[in-house]
C-alpha positions as CSV (number, residue, x, y, z in Angstrom):
1,M,130.3,125.9,86.7
2,S,130.2,129.4,85.4
3,V,126.8,131.1,85.6
4,T,124.5,129.6,83.0
5,S,121.7,131.7,81.4
6,G,119.0,130.5,79.1
7,S,116.1,128.1,78.8
8,L,115.1,124.7,77.7
9,L,111.8,123.0,76.9
10,V,111.3,119.3,77.9
11,A,108.7,117.7,75.7
12,G,107.6,114.1,75.5
13,T,106.3,111.6,73.0
14,T,103.3,111.0,75.3
15,S,101.8,111.9,78.6
16,D,103.7,110.3,81.5
17,A,106.8,109.8,79.4
18,G,108.9,111.3,82.1
19,K,108.7,115.1,81.4
20,S,107.9,116.1,85.0
21,V,110.6,114.0,86.6
22,L,113.2,115.0,84.0
23,T,112.4,118.6,84.4
24,A,112.7,118.2,88.2
25,G,116.0,116.3,87.8
26,I,117.5,119.1,85.5
27,C,116.3,121.8,88.0
28,R,118.0,120.0,90.9
29,W,121.2,119.3,88.9
30,L,121.5,123.0,88.0
31,A,120.6,124.1,91.5
32,R,123.4,121.9,92.8
33,Q,125.8,123.8,90.5
34,G,124.8,127.1,92.0
35,V,122.5,128.1,89.1
36,R,119.3,130.0,90.0
37,V,116.8,127.9,88.1
38,A,113.0,127.9,88.0
39,P,110.5,125.5,86.5
40,F,107.7,126.6,84.1
41,K,104.7,124.8,82.7
42,A,102.5,127.1,80.6
43,Q,99.4,125.0,80.7
44,N,98.7,122.0,82.9
45,M,95.7,119.7,83.0
46,S,95.6,118.0,86.4
47,N,93.5,117.6,89.5
48,N,96.6,117.3,91.6
49,S,97.2,120.9,92.7
50,M,98.4,122.8,95.7
51,V,98.5,126.3,97.2
52,A,101.8,128.1,96.7
53,P,103.2,130.5,99.4
54,D,101.8,133.4,97.3
55,G,98.3,132.0,97.7
56,A,98.1,130.7,94.1
57,E,96.7,127.3,93.1
58,I,99.2,125.6,90.7
59,G,99.9,122.0,89.6
60,R,101.6,119.9,92.3
61,A,104.2,118.8,89.7
62,Q,105.4,122.4,89.3
63,A,105.4,122.9,93.1
64,M,107.5,119.8,93.3
65,Q,109.9,121.1,90.6
66,A,110.3,124.4,92.5
67,A,111.2,122.4,95.6
68,A,113.8,120.5,93.6
69,A,115.2,123.9,92.5
70,G,115.2,125.0,96.1
71,I,112.8,128.0,95.6
72,P,109.2,128.7,96.7
73,A,106.5,127.8,94.2
74,E,104.5,130.7,92.7
75,A,101.7,131.4,90.2
76,A,104.1,132.3,87.3
77,M,105.4,128.7,87.2
78,N,102.0,127.4,86.1
79,P,99.9,130.3,84.7
80,V,97.2,128.1,83.2
81,L,95.7,125.1,85.1
82,L,92.8,123.0,83.8
83,K,91.0,120.8,86.4
84,P,88.7,118.3,84.7
85,G,85.4,117.8,86.4
86,S,84.0,115.6,83.6
87,D,85.1,114.3,80.2
88,M,83.8,117.5,78.6
89,R,84.4,120.3,81.0
90,S,87.3,121.7,83.2
91,Q,87.7,124.4,85.7
92,L,90.0,127.0,84.3
93,V,92.6,128.5,86.8
94,V,94.6,131.4,85.6
95,L,97.5,132.8,87.6
96,G,96.4,130.8,90.5
97,K,92.8,131.8,90.6
98,A,89.7,130.0,89.3
99,V,88.1,132.1,86.6
100,G,85.3,129.8,85.4
101,E,84.5,126.6,83.5
102,A,85.8,125.8,80.1
103,S,84.2,123.2,77.7
104,A,86.5,121.0,75.7
105,Q,85.3,122.5,72.4
106,G,85.5,126.1,73.7
107,Y,89.1,125.6,75.0
108,W,90.6,123.2,72.5
109,G,88.5,123.8,69.4
110,A,90.3,125.8,66.8
111,G,92.7,126.9,69.6
112,E,90.7,130.1,70.3
113,G,90.4,129.5,74.0
114,R,94.1,129.0,74.5
115,A,95.1,131.8,72.1
116,R,93.5,134.3,74.5
117,L,95.8,133.1,77.2
118,L,99.1,133.3,75.2
119,A,99.9,136.8,76.5
120,T,99.5,135.7,80.1
121,V,101.7,132.7,79.4
122,L,104.4,134.7,77.8
123,D,104.3,137.4,80.5
124,S,104.8,134.7,83.2
125,Y,107.7,133.1,81.3
126,D,109.3,136.5,80.7
127,D,108.9,137.4,84.4
128,L,110.7,134.2,85.5
129,R,113.5,134.7,82.9
130,S,114.0,138.2,84.3
131,R,114.5,136.8,87.9
132,F,116.3,133.5,87.3
133,D,119.4,132.4,85.4
134,V,117.6,129.5,83.8
135,V,114.0,128.5,83.2
136,I,113.3,124.8,82.5
137,C,110.0,124.5,80.7
138,E,107.9,121.4,80.7
139,G,105.6,120.6,77.7
140,A,102.2,118.9,77.9
141,G,101.2,115.6,76.3
142,S,103.0,115.5,73.0
143,P,104.0,118.3,70.6
144,A,102.9,116.0,67.8
145,E,99.2,116.2,68.7
146,I,98.5,117.8,65.4
147,N,94.8,118.4,66.1
148,L,95.8,120.7,68.9
149,R,98.8,122.5,67.3
150,R,96.9,125.6,66.2
151,G,96.8,128.0,69.2
152,D,99.3,125.9,71.2
153,I,100.7,127.7,74.2
154,V,102.7,124.9,76.0
155,N,104.7,123.0,73.4
156,M,106.0,124.2,70.1
157,G,103.9,127.3,70.2
158,L,105.8,128.4,73.3
159,A,109.1,127.3,71.8
160,R,108.5,129.3,68.7
161,A,107.4,132.4,70.6
162,R,110.5,132.5,72.7
163,G,113.1,130.7,70.6
164,L,113.5,127.7,72.9
165,P,115.5,124.6,72.3
166,V,113.4,121.5,72.7
167,I,114.3,118.0,73.8
168,V,111.9,115.1,73.6
169,V,111.8,112.3,76.2
170,G,110.4,108.9,75.3
171,D,109.5,106.0,77.6
172,I,111.2,102.8,76.3
173,D,109.5,100.7,79.0
174,R,106.2,101.1,77.0
175,G,107.8,99.9,73.8
176,G,108.0,101.6,70.4
177,V,110.1,104.4,71.6
178,F,112.1,104.9,68.4
179,A,109.0,105.1,66.3
180,A,107.6,107.6,68.8
181,L,110.7,109.7,68.7
182,Y,110.9,109.7,64.9
183,G,107.2,110.2,64.4
184,T,107.1,113.1,66.8
185,L,109.7,114.9,64.8
186,A,108.2,113.9,61.4
187,L,104.7,115.2,62.3
188,L,106.0,118.7,63.1
189,D,106.2,121.4,60.4
190,A,109.6,122.7,59.3
191,A,109.6,125.7,61.6
192,D,108.8,123.5,64.6
193,Q,111.3,120.9,63.7
194,S,114.1,123.5,63.8
195,H,113.6,123.8,67.5
196,L,113.7,120.0,68.3
197,S,117.4,119.5,69.1
198,G,117.7,116.1,70.8
199,F,116.1,113.1,72.4
200,V,116.2,111.4,75.8
201,I,115.2,107.8,76.4
202,N,113.7,107.1,79.8
203,K,113.1,104.0,81.9
204,F,115.7,101.7,80.2
205,R,116.5,98.4,81.8
206,G,118.9,95.9,80.4
207,H,122.3,95.9,78.7
208,R,123.1,99.3,77.2
209,E,125.3,97.8,74.5
210,L,122.1,96.2,73.0
211,L,120.6,99.6,72.7
212,D,123.6,101.5,71.2
213,P,123.0,100.5,67.6
214,A,119.5,102.0,67.7
215,L,120.8,105.2,69.2
216,T,123.2,105.6,66.3
217,Q,120.5,104.8,63.8
218,I,117.9,107.3,65.2
219,N,120.6,109.9,65.1
220,A,121.3,109.1,61.4
221,L,117.6,109.1,60.5
222,T,116.7,112.4,62.2
223,G,119.9,114.4,62.5
224,R,119.3,114.7,66.2
225,P,121.4,113.1,68.9
226,V,120.1,111.0,71.8
227,L,121.4,113.1,74.7
228,G,121.2,110.2,77.1
229,V,119.5,107.1,78.4
230,L,118.0,107.3,81.8
231,P,117.7,104.0,83.7
232,Y,114.5,102.7,85.2
233,L,114.5,104.4,88.6
234,H,112.7,102.2,91.1
235,G,110.7,103.8,93.9
236,I,110.2,107.2,92.4
237,W,107.0,108.6,93.9
238,I,107.3,112.4,93.8
239,D,104.3,114.4,92.9
240,A,102.7,113.4,89.6
241,E,100.1,115.2,87.6
242,D,97.3,112.6,86.9
243,A,99.3,109.4,86.5
244,V,97.3,106.3,87.0
245,A,97.1,106.1,90.8
246,V,97.4,102.3,91.0
247,E,100.8,102.5,89.3
248,R,102.3,104.5,92.1
249,P,105.2,102.5,93.6
250,Y,103.6,101.7,97.0
251,A,104.6,98.7,99.0
252,T,105.1,97.6,102.6
253,Q,108.7,98.9,102.3
254,P,109.2,102.6,101.5
255,P,110.7,104.0,98.3
256,A,114.3,105.2,98.0
257,G,115.1,108.1,100.3
258,A,112.8,107.3,103.2
259,G,115.6,107.6,105.8
260,E,117.9,105.1,107.5
261,A,115.4,103.9,110.0
262,A,112.7,103.4,107.4
263,R,115.0,101.6,105.0
264,E,115.9,99.2,107.7
265,G,112.2,98.5,108.3
266,E,112.3,99.5,112.0
267,W,108.7,99.4,112.7
268,K,107.3,97.0,115.3
269,G,104.6,94.4,115.0
270,E,102.1,93.7,112.2
271,T,101.6,95.3,108.8
272,L,98.9,98.0,108.7
273,R,96.8,97.8,105.5
274,V,95.3,100.9,103.9
275,A,92.7,101.0,101.2
276,V,92.3,104.2,99.2
277,L,89.1,104.6,97.2
278,R,90.1,105.2,93.6
279,L,87.4,107.8,92.7
280,P,86.8,108.5,89.0
281,R,87.7,112.2,89.5
282,I,90.2,111.6,92.3
283,S,92.3,114.7,93.1
284,N,95.4,115.2,95.2
285,F,96.0,111.5,95.6
286,T,99.5,112.6,96.5
287,D,98.1,113.0,100.0
288,I,98.8,109.3,100.3
289,D,102.5,109.5,99.4
290,A,103.5,110.3,102.9
291,L,101.3,107.5,104.4
292,A,102.8,105.0,102.0
293,L,106.3,106.1,102.9
294,E,106.0,104.6,106.4
295,P,107.6,101.2,106.8
296,G,105.0,98.5,107.5
297,I,102.2,100.3,105.7
298,A,100.7,98.5,102.7
299,V,98.7,101.0,100.5
300,R,96.5,100.0,97.6
301,F,93.9,101.9,95.5
302,V,90.6,100.1,95.3
303,T,87.3,100.2,93.5
304,T,85.2,97.3,95.0
305,P,83.9,96.3,98.4
306,A,85.9,93.0,98.3
307,E,89.2,94.9,98.1
308,T,88.5,96.7,101.4
309,A,87.7,93.6,103.4
310,D,91.1,93.3,105.2
311,A,91.8,97.1,105.3
312,D,92.7,98.5,108.7
313,L,92.0,102.0,107.3
314,V,89.9,103.1,104.4
315,V,90.6,106.6,102.9
316,V,88.1,108.5,100.9
317,P,90.4,111.0,99.1
318,G,89.8,114.4,97.4
319,T,87.8,114.7,94.2
320,R,87.1,117.3,91.6
321,A,83.5,116.0,91.4
322,T,82.2,115.4,94.9
323,V,78.5,114.7,94.1
324,G,79.3,112.7,90.9
325,D,81.9,110.6,92.7
326,L,79.5,110.1,95.7
327,G,77.1,108.6,93.2
328,W,79.8,106.3,91.8
329,L,80.7,105.2,95.3
330,R,77.1,104.2,96.0
331,R,76.8,102.3,92.7
332,Q,79.9,100.4,93.7
333,G,78.4,99.4,97.0
334,L,81.2,101.2,98.9
335,D,78.7,103.3,100.9
336,I,77.6,100.1,102.7
337,V,81.2,99.2,103.3
338,L,81.9,102.6,104.9
339,Q,78.7,102.5,107.0
340,R,79.5,99.1,108.4
341,R,83.0,100.1,109.2
342,A,81.8,103.1,111.1
343,E,79.3,101.1,113.0
344,A,82.0,98.5,113.9
345,G,84.4,101.2,115.1
346,R,86.9,100.6,112.2
347,P,88.9,103.6,111.0
348,V,87.7,105.7,108.0
349,L,89.5,108.9,106.9
350,G,87.9,111.5,104.5
351,I,90.0,114.3,102.9
352,C,88.4,117.3,101.3
353,G,85.8,116.0,98.9
354,G,85.9,112.7,100.7
355,Y,85.2,114.5,104.0
356,Q,82.2,116.2,102.4
357,M,80.8,112.9,101.3
358,L,81.0,111.6,104.9
359,G,78.6,114.3,106.1
360,T,74.8,114.3,106.3
361,D,74.1,116.3,103.2
362,I,75.7,118.3,100.4
363,Q,74.1,121.5,99.0
364,D,75.7,121.9,95.6
365,D,74.4,124.5,93.1
366,I,78.0,125.2,91.9
367,E,80.1,122.2,91.0
368,S,77.4,119.8,89.9
369,A,74.3,122.0,90.1
370,S,72.6,119.0,91.8
371,G,71.0,120.9,94.7
372,T,70.8,119.1,98.0
373,V,72.2,115.5,98.0
374,D,72.2,113.1,100.9
375,G,75.7,112.4,102.2
376,L,76.8,109.1,103.8
377,G,75.9,110.3,107.3
378,L,79.0,109.1,109.0
379,L,80.0,112.6,110.3
380,P,77.7,115.3,111.7
381,V,78.7,117.9,109.1
382,V,76.9,119.8,106.3
383,T,78.6,121.0,103.1
384,R,77.4,124.1,101.1
385,F,79.2,124.8,97.9
386,A,80.3,128.5,97.4
387,A,81.1,130.2,94.1
388,D,84.4,131.4,95.4
389,K,87.1,128.8,95.9
390,T,88.9,128.7,99.3
391,L,92.8,128.7,99.0
392,R,94.6,128.6,102.2
393,R,97.8,127.3,104.0
394,P,96.5,126.7,107.5
395,V,98.4,125.9,110.7
396,G,97.0,124.3,113.8
397,Y,97.2,121.5,116.3
398,A,95.8,118.0,116.6
399,D,95.7,117.7,120.3
400,S,99.3,118.8,121.1
401,T,100.8,117.9,117.7
402,P,101.5,120.8,115.3
403,V,99.9,120.3,111.8
404,T,100.2,122.3,108.6
405,G,98.3,121.7,105.4
406,Y,96.6,123.5,102.5
407,E,93.0,124.0,101.4
408,I,91.6,124.0,97.9
409,H,87.8,123.7,97.9
410,H,84.4,125.3,97.0
411,G,82.6,123.3,99.6
412,Q,82.2,125.1,102.9
413,V,81.7,122.6,105.8
414,E,79.7,123.3,108.9
415,T,80.1,120.9,111.8
416,R,77.0,120.1,113.9
417,G,78.5,117.7,116.3
418,G,81.5,115.5,117.0
419,D,84.8,116.9,118.1
420,P,87.1,119.2,116.1
421,W,90.2,117.6,114.8
422,F,92.4,120.7,114.4
423,T,92.4,123.7,116.7
424,S,94.4,126.9,117.0
425,A,96.1,126.0,120.3
426,P,97.6,122.8,121.7
427,G,95.6,120.3,123.7
428,G,92.4,121.0,121.9
429,G,92.3,124.6,123.1
430,G,91.7,127.8,121.3
431,T,89.4,128.0,118.2
432,P,88.3,124.9,116.3
433,L,89.9,125.3,112.8
434,D,88.9,122.3,110.8
435,G,87.9,118.7,110.8
436,C,85.5,116.4,112.7
437,R,86.0,113.3,114.8
438,S,83.2,110.9,115.6
439,G,84.0,107.4,116.7
440,A,86.6,105.9,114.4
441,V,85.7,108.3,111.5
442,R,87.9,111.3,110.8
443,G,87.4,114.1,108.2
444,T,89.3,117.2,107.2
445,L,89.5,119.7,104.4
446,W,93.2,120.0,104.9
447,H,95.4,118.4,102.2
448,G,99.0,117.5,103.1
449,I,98.4,116.6,106.8
450,L,100.1,113.3,106.5
451,E,103.3,115.0,105.4
452,N,103.7,116.1,109.1
453,D,105.8,113.4,110.5
454,E,104.8,113.6,114.2
455,F,101.1,113.8,113.3
456,R,101.3,111.0,110.8
457,R,102.9,108.7,113.4
458,S,100.3,109.7,116.0
459,Y,97.4,109.0,113.7
460,L,98.8,105.7,112.5
461,T,99.2,104.7,116.1
462,E,95.5,105.5,116.7
463,V,94.5,103.6,113.6
464,A,96.4,100.5,114.8
465,R,94.7,100.7,118.2
466,L,91.2,101.0,116.7
467,A,91.9,98.3,114.2
468,G,93.4,96.0,116.8
469,R,96.7,95.8,115.2
470,D,100.1,95.4,116.9
471,F,101.8,98.1,115.0
472,V,104.2,100.8,116.1
473,P,105.5,103.3,113.5
474,A,109.2,103.6,112.8
475,P,110.6,106.7,114.6
476,G,112.9,107.9,111.9
477,T,110.8,108.4,108.8
478,S,111.0,112.0,107.5
479,F,108.8,112.9,104.6
480,A,110.8,116.1,103.9
481,A,114.1,114.3,103.9
482,A,112.7,111.5,101.7
483,R,111.5,114.0,99.2
484,Q,114.9,115.8,99.0
485,A,116.6,112.4,98.6
486,Q,114.3,111.8,95.6
487,F,115.3,115.1,94.0
488,D,119.0,114.1,94.4
489,T,118.3,110.7,92.9
490,L,116.9,112.4,89.8
491,A,119.8,114.9,89.7
492,D,122.3,112.1,90.0
493,A,120.6,110.3,87.0
494,V,120.9,113.5,84.9
495,E,124.5,113.9,85.9
496,Q,125.5,110.3,85.3
497,H,123.4,109.4,82.2
498,L,122.9,112.5,80.1
499,D,125.3,114.6,78.0
500,T,125.2,117.5,80.4
501,A,127.6,119.5,78.3
502,A,125.2,119.3,75.4
503,L,122.3,120.3,77.6
504,L,124.2,123.4,78.8
505,R,124.9,124.3,75.2
506,L,121.2,124.1,74.3
507,I,120.2,126.1,77.4
508,E,122.8,128.8,76.7
509,H,122.7,129.0,72.9
510,G,119.3,127.9,71.9
511,P,118.2,125.4,69.2
512,T,121.0,123.7,67.3
513,P,121.5,125.5,64.0
514,G,121.2,123.7,60.6
515,L,119.1,120.8,61.7
516,P,117.6,118.8,58.8
517,N,113.9,118.6,58.2
518,L,112.1,115.2,58.0
519,R,109.4,114.4,55.6
520,P,106.5,114.2,55.9
521,G,106.4,117.4,57.8
522,L,103.0,119.1,57.9
C-alpha cells in the first residue's frame, strides 16, 4: 500500500454499537500495511481509564487502540475524559490531569461546558495529524443525540471543524439496525449529513444472502453505501469503556487468542471460581480480563451474597465512588460475606477502591465529603483522600516475582500492620511499595497486576491452596500475546468483510461529494 494520509471518524447509532472495536480494527489493519496511524477520541465518558507512558490518565479504550496501532498511548489521544461519580456529577480530566468536578447541567446544558474545551480538542487532533499519516477518530454515543448537538466536540462538531468523513456503525444483534441507521442520518441537519458517507453493520450472524436486499434498500433510501457487514466475533474481550460488566465473554475456557496451551485447556485439576462484586460505580473492571483469560477459571460478576457462596476468590474491584459503593455493599449484606470469608481463611482481593474499603477507616473530605467512615476492617490500613490524584506506573516485586501496574487514585493508604505485598527488591527486600497481606486477604492500589503472567499464575496457585482446590494454572497463557491476537482478529475482520478500498478513499479524500440530504433534517 502506498502511504495513506488523512482521517476518518467512526460514529455509532448507540453506545456500545462497536465503535471502539471497529476503530481498533481499522488502526490495526492500517498498521499492518505500514501506515503510521493513531486513534483519537475527543471526549470520553468512562470509569475505565489507565496511565499512559507520558503520565496522562486517558480512557482504556484509547490506550487499547494505541496498542492495536503499535504506538504508545498519550494524552492527545483522549484530551477530555469524564469519570462519573454519580448520576449528576463527573470528574473532568483534561489532557490527562483531573481539573475538577463537572455537573451534568454545567457540562452538557446548552453545550457551554464543552464549548470551552473545543480548542483543546482541536489542538490535540491537529498535533496527532502532524505526527501520524492517519488519525482514526471515535465518536461518542450517537451523533443523533439532538439534545446534545449544540457545542458538540466529539461527533459531528469535530467532523465539521476538521472536514472529516464519517461512517456510522450499527449493532444488528440488538435489532432495528436499519431504522437506527436511517434515523441517525435523518436527524442530522444538512451540513452534518454531508459528512456521513457510509454505514457498517456489526455483529451479524446468519445467512448473508438474507441480508443483502436490505443493504440495497438502505443504500437507495439514504444515498449511502453499506461499507461492510462484520460478523459476530465471539470471545472479544479487549478493553471496553463502560460496557455492562456482566456481558463480558468470560467462561471457564478463554477467549480467542489466549495461546495454544490455554486453548487446549492445559490446566490441571478442578475449576477455580471467582466472584467479582459488581459495584454501582465500578471502575477498571478490565483488571479481571487477564484473570478470566486463564483456562479453568470461571469468573462472574455478582451483586448478592448467595452468588458468592461457592466462590474460591471474591474480588472487590475499583470504584469511582469508594464511600458510596461501600454503603451499597453493606446494604446488600456483602460486608458480612467478606468478614466471614476472612475469618474462615478464604481468599479476598481488593483493588484500588476495593482495597480502601477493606481497611479500618476511610477519611474522605474530597470524593464524597463524608468525613470519616468505618471500613470493613479486614486489613490494617487507613485511607485518607487527597485533593491531588496519584498517577503512576510502578514496578516492583511480589516476593521474587516482577510486577508492573498503574495507579489512579485520590485515596492515600497507610498500612498499620500486615505484610507488604509489593516491594522494591526481590524476596520481600528493599522498600515496601504497596499493598497489604493479612491471612487470606490481599489488597493493592495497583491496577493491571493480573496482566503479569508469572505473578498471576503464582497468585492463583496461592488462591487454590487457600481455597482447598486441586488447581494448577496452565503454563502457556500469555496476556500480552492474547491481546495482540485479538487485535489481529479485528484487523482480519476489517480486511475480509469491509470495503477497504472505499475506506481508504474516505480517509484520503474526505466526505463523499454530492451526497443527498434526507428529510426531516433539523
